C-alpha positions as CSV (number, residue, x, y, z in Angstrom):
1,M,14.4,121.3,-123.9
2,T,17.7,121.2,-125.8
3,E,17.9,117.7,-128.2
4,I,20.4,117.1,-130.7
5,R,19.2,114.2,-133.8
6,T,21.8,112.2,-135.4
7,P,21.5,110.1,-138.0
8,R,21.1,107.2,-135.5
9,L,20.7,108.8,-132.0
10,L,18.3,111.2,-129.7
11,L,20.6,113.2,-127.4
12,R,18.2,114.9,-125.1
13,R,18.0,116.3,-121.3
14,W,16.9,113.2,-118.9
15,L,13.6,111.7,-117.8
16,D,12.5,109.8,-114.8
17,D,12.4,106.8,-116.8
18,D,15.8,107.0,-118.0
19,L,17.1,106.1,-114.3
20,V,16.8,102.1,-114.0
21,P,18.5,102.1,-118.0
22,L,21.5,104.4,-117.0
23,S,21.6,102.5,-113.3
24,E,21.7,98.7,-115.5
25,I,24.9,100.6,-117.7
26,H,26.3,101.8,-114.1
27,A,26.1,98.4,-112.6
28,D,28.0,96.4,-115.5
29,P,31.3,96.6,-114.0
30,V,33.4,95.8,-117.7
31,V,31.0,99.3,-118.7
32,M,32.6,101.0,-115.5
33,Q,35.7,100.0,-115.0
34,R,37.8,102.6,-116.9
35,I,35.4,105.4,-115.0
36,G,36.1,107.0,-112.2
37,D,37.4,104.4,-109.6
38,G,36.5,101.6,-112.1
39,S,33.5,100.7,-109.3
40,P,30.2,100.2,-110.3
41,R,27.3,102.6,-109.3
42,S,24.4,101.9,-107.5
43,L,21.0,103.2,-108.1
44,E,21.6,105.9,-105.7
45,Q,24.9,106.7,-106.8
46,T,23.0,106.5,-110.7
47,A,20.3,109.3,-109.2
48,E,22.9,111.6,-107.5
49,D,24.5,111.6,-111.1
50,I,21.7,112.7,-113.3
51,E,20.9,115.0,-110.9
52,A,24.6,116.6,-111.0
53,W,24.3,116.2,-114.6
54,E,20.8,118.1,-114.4
55,E,22.1,120.7,-112.6
56,E,25.1,121.8,-114.6
57,W,22.6,122.1,-117.5
58,D,21.3,124.7,-115.3
59,E,24.2,127.0,-113.9
60,E,26.0,126.6,-117.1
61,G,23.8,125.5,-120.2
62,F,25.4,122.6,-121.0
63,G,25.6,119.3,-119.3
64,V,25.5,115.8,-119.9
65,F,23.1,114.0,-122.4
66,A,20.6,110.7,-122.6
67,V,21.9,108.9,-125.5
68,E,18.7,107.3,-127.3
69,L,18.2,105.0,-130.4
70,L,16.0,106.5,-132.6
71,G,15.1,103.2,-133.7
72,S,14.1,101.8,-130.7
73,G,13.6,104.6,-128.1
74,E,16.3,102.0,-125.9
75,L,19.0,104.3,-123.8
76,A,21.9,103.0,-125.0
77,G,24.2,105.4,-122.1
78,A,25.0,109.1,-121.6
79,V,27.6,111.8,-123.6
80,G,28.1,115.5,-123.1
81,L,30.0,118.4,-121.1
82,S,31.1,119.4,-117.9
83,V,33.1,121.6,-116.5
84,A,36.5,119.5,-115.4
85,D,37.3,119.2,-111.6
86,A,40.2,117.3,-111.9
87,P,42.8,116.2,-112.8
88,A,44.7,119.7,-112.2
89,E,45.8,119.9,-115.6
90,I,42.4,120.2,-117.0
91,A,40.6,121.4,-114.0
92,G,37.9,124.2,-114.8
93,Q,37.9,123.4,-118.7
94,V,35.2,122.2,-120.6
95,S,35.9,118.8,-121.3
96,I,33.2,116.2,-123.1
97,G,32.9,112.2,-121.4
98,W,30.4,109.1,-122.3
99,R,29.6,106.1,-121.3
100,L,27.7,103.3,-122.9
101,G,25.8,100.2,-122.7
102,R,28.4,97.0,-123.9
103,V,25.6,96.3,-126.0
104,F,26.2,99.3,-127.4
105,W,29.5,99.4,-128.1
106,G,32.0,99.1,-131.5
107,Q,28.4,100.4,-133.5
108,G,29.7,103.8,-133.7
109,Y,27.5,105.9,-131.3
110,A,30.0,106.9,-129.7
111,S,31.6,108.9,-132.3
112,E,28.3,109.6,-133.5
113,A,26.9,110.9,-130.0
114,A,30.9,113.0,-129.0
115,H,30.4,114.3,-133.2
116,A,27.2,115.9,-132.1
117,T,28.1,117.2,-129.3
118,L,31.4,119.0,-130.4
119,E,29.1,121.0,-132.9
120,F,26.6,121.8,-130.2
121,A,29.4,122.7,-128.0
122,V,31.0,125.2,-131.2
123,Q,27.3,126.2,-133.1
124,D,24.8,126.2,-129.8
125,R,27.8,127.7,-126.8
126,G,30.2,129.1,-128.6
127,L,32.7,127.2,-127.3
128,D,36.4,127.4,-129.0
129,R,38.2,125.0,-127.2
130,V,36.9,121.3,-125.6
131,V,39.5,118.5,-123.4
132,A,39.4,115.4,-121.9
133,V,40.6,112.4,-120.5
134,C,41.0,109.0,-121.3
135,R,43.1,106.1,-119.3
136,T,46.1,105.5,-121.6
137,D,45.0,101.8,-121.3
138,D,41.5,103.0,-122.9
139,R,42.7,102.1,-126.7
140,A,38.3,102.3,-127.4
141,S,38.2,105.9,-125.7
142,A,40.9,107.0,-127.3
143,N,39.8,105.8,-131.2
144,V,37.0,108.3,-130.5
145,L,38.9,110.8,-129.8
146,D,41.0,110.4,-132.3
147,K,37.9,110.0,-134.7
148,L,36.9,113.4,-133.2
149,G,40.2,115.4,-134.2
150,M,41.2,116.0,-130.4
151,Q,45.1,115.7,-130.0
152,T,47.3,114.3,-127.2
153,E,48.4,117.5,-125.0
154,G,49.9,115.5,-122.4
155,A,49.7,112.8,-119.5
156,A,48.3,113.4,-116.1
157,G,47.6,110.9,-113.1
158,H,44.4,110.7,-111.3
159,P,44.0,112.4,-108.3
160,D,42.2,109.7,-106.7
161,H,43.0,106.7,-108.1
162,D,45.8,104.6,-109.1
163,H,45.7,105.5,-112.3
164,D,47.4,107.1,-115.6
165,L,45.3,109.5,-118.4
166,S,46.2,110.7,-121.0
167,V,44.7,114.5,-121.9
168,Y,43.7,115.7,-125.0
169,G,42.0,119.4,-126.6
170,I,40.5,120.1,-129.5
171,D,40.7,124.0,-130.5
172,L,37.2,124.7,-131.8
173,T,37.5,127.5,-133.3
174,Q,38.2,126.0,-136.4
175,Y,36.4,122.6,-135.9
176,Q,34.7,121.0,-139.2
177,G,33.2,118.3,-137.5
């Protein structure tokens, strides 16, 4: 079982007990407004997400972690790596992403979890590059990407949804964490 501990978080594989708390995060329209098409996701769609994330772990040796608070055991959200399928500018590359419940915003959890995920990418999986995209109006995610040391590499349009994206990348061969 792949687990990473940070000072405040446990990043781990998904458990059956995670479905309901993650579906509550996915049901929040404010959380989901900058993810995918911006629509909240149902319990069934959340179950499909977890299943797909677990399949990626099995196929690629990396994936999306459940983010648990060490102090309380609460599920705060998800962070991890996936092979991007869109937009075309990053398709086929390893991408980092996250989503946290709104109650967990503004406390540095996304940055802490994302830093640990990049260290995992380098140290455990030997990856030399990771990319990311965020909506151009998503300043909070852009701030996290900046804290990770990721550099803006251009812009893209989402192929299925009508919004503009900023494309980021980082060369992990010189990543300092």
